[in-house]
C-alpha positions in Angstrom: -58.1 13.0 47.5 -55.3 10.7 46.8 -54.4 9.2 43.4 -55.9 5.8 44.3 -59.3 7.6 45.1 -59.8 8.4 41.4 -62.1 5.5 40.8 -63.4 6.0 37.3 -62.2 2.8 35.7 -61.3 3.2 32.1 -63.4 6.3 31.6 -61.5 9.3 30.3 -62.7 13.0 30.1 -62.4 15.5 27.3 -63.1 18.5 29.5 -62.5 19.0 33.2 -63.4 22.1 35.2 -61.1 22.3 38.2 -62.1 24.6 41.1 -59.9 22.6 43.6 -56.3 22.7 42.5 -53.5 21.2 44.5 -52.7 17.5 44.2 -56.1 16.7 42.9 -55.3 18.9 39.8 -52.3 16.8 38.8 -54.1 13.5 39.8 -56.9 14.4 37.4 -54.5 14.5 34.5 -54.4 10.7 34.6 -58.1 10.5 33.8 -58.1 12.9 30.9 -58.5 11.8 27.3 -55.8 12.6 24.7 -56.4 16.2 23.5 -58.3 16.9 26.7 -58.7 20.3 28.2 -58.7 21.4 31.8 -60.2 24.8 32.8 -58.7 26.0 36.1 -61.2 28.2 37.9 -60.1 28.2 41.5 -57.8 26.8 44.2 -60.2 25.7 47.0 -57.5 23.4 48.2 -55.5 26.4 49.3 -52.3 24.6 48.0 -50.4 27.5 46.3 -47.1 25.6 46.2 -48.3 22.6 44.2 -47.1 22.5 40.6 -47.9 20.6 37.4 -45.1 18.9 35.5 -45.4 20.3 31.9 -44.1 17.0 30.5 -47.4 15.4 31.7 -49.3 17.9 29.5 -47.0 17.4 26.6 -46.9 13.6 26.7 -50.7 13.4 27.3 -51.5 15.9 24.5 -53.4 17.9 27.2 -54.0 21.6 27.7 -54.8 23.7 30.8 -56.4 27.1 30.7 -56.7 29.4 33.7 -59.7 31.6 34.2 -60.1 34.0 37.2 -62.9 36.5 36.6 -61.9 38.4 39.7 -58.5 39.1 38.2 -59.7 39.6 34.6 -62.6 42.0 34.9 -60.8 44.7 36.9 -58.2 44.8 34.2 -60.8 44.6 31.4 -64.0 46.2 32.7 -65.3 46.6 29.1 -65.8 42.8 29.0 -68.1 42.6 31.9 -71.4 43.5 30.1 -70.9 41.2 27.0 -69.8 38.3 29.3 -72.9 38.8 31.5 -75.2 39.0 28.5 -73.7 35.9 26.9 -74.1 34.0 30.2 -77.8 35.1 30.6 -78.5 34.1 27.0 -76.9 30.6 27.6 -79.1 30.2 30.7 -82.2 31.4 28.8 -81.5 28.8 26.0 -81.2 26.0 28.6 -77.5 25.6 27.8 -76.4 25.9 31.5 -77.8 23.5 34.1 -78.5 25.6 37.1 -79.8 23.1 39.7 -80.6 25.0 42.8 -82.1 23.5 46.0 -83.6 25.9 48.5 -83.2 25.2 52.2 -84.2 27.2 55.3 -81.4 29.2 57.0 -82.1 27.1 60.1 -81.0 24.1 58.1 -77.5 25.6 57.3 -75.8 22.9 59.3 -77.5 20.1 57.4 -76.6 21.9 54.1 -72.9 22.1 55.1 -72.9 18.4 56.0 -74.4 17.5 52.6 -71.8 19.6 50.9 -69.0 18.0 52.8 -70.3 14.5 52.0 -70.6 15.5 48.3 -74.3 14.6 48.1 -75.4 18.0 46.6 -76.1 18.0 42.8 -75.8 21.7 42.0 -76.0 24.4 44.6 -78.0 25.1 47.8 -79.6 28.4 48.4 -80.2 29.2 52.1 -83.2 31.4 52.7 -84.6 32.9 55.9 -88.1 32.3 54.6 -90.1 29.3 55.8 
């Protein structure tokens, strides 16, 4: 996504969760509100060379925080159970919106096309059951 593709008008965001990384990560800084926070949870773009200019963070009064459970839990296994319990409690209290659509495994191609078009709100679960 190029910078000109960020069509949000004057809207600014206090919190951004970024699983994509790369150029989109730095482009997103332009739509963040002052004192905004960005949680870095992945690098689906595969762009490991892209960097963020720290002056953009400083000047925009922004903060970034990285979180990689796959790197954290092996080093701190004692945190796994409390984290899982807190997540389940949040889901049980309705604090986490877990929209899941079920589609037949035979419809996997259609599911992938919908994901590519960005027309999925939540996640799709493929099941072999009719």
